C-alpha positions, 0 to 999 in steps of 0.5 A, a space after each residue: 360624772 366628772 373629776 371631783 364628784 363624790 360618789 358611792 356604789 349603786 346600792 341596787 347592785 348587791 355584789 358591789 354593796 357587799 364589797 363597798 357598802 355605803 363608803 364614799 369615793 372621789 372621781 379622780 379621772 374620767 377615761 374616754 368621756 365620750 363613751 357611754 357609760 363613761 369609765 371613771 377612776 375612783 379613789 375610795 375612802 379606804 385609799 383603794 383605787 378602782 375603775 368603774 362605769 358611771 352606771 355602777 355608781 351614784 353621784 352623792 355630790 357634784 363638784 361645782 366648777 364655778 368655785 
């Protein structure tokens, strides 16, 4: 998980799916990337900003650092 990645809530976590469904978000920042699971600041498509751990989201598309 890194800044710029496109994510959605992990669909196996029922209470999160009830809240977020299949909405998409962008990782704005990874807090303390050396900790596992890493904690990311996510901005969702509705504009809400939330902190979630990497094991709570699925990466839909990784940012290409070579662009």
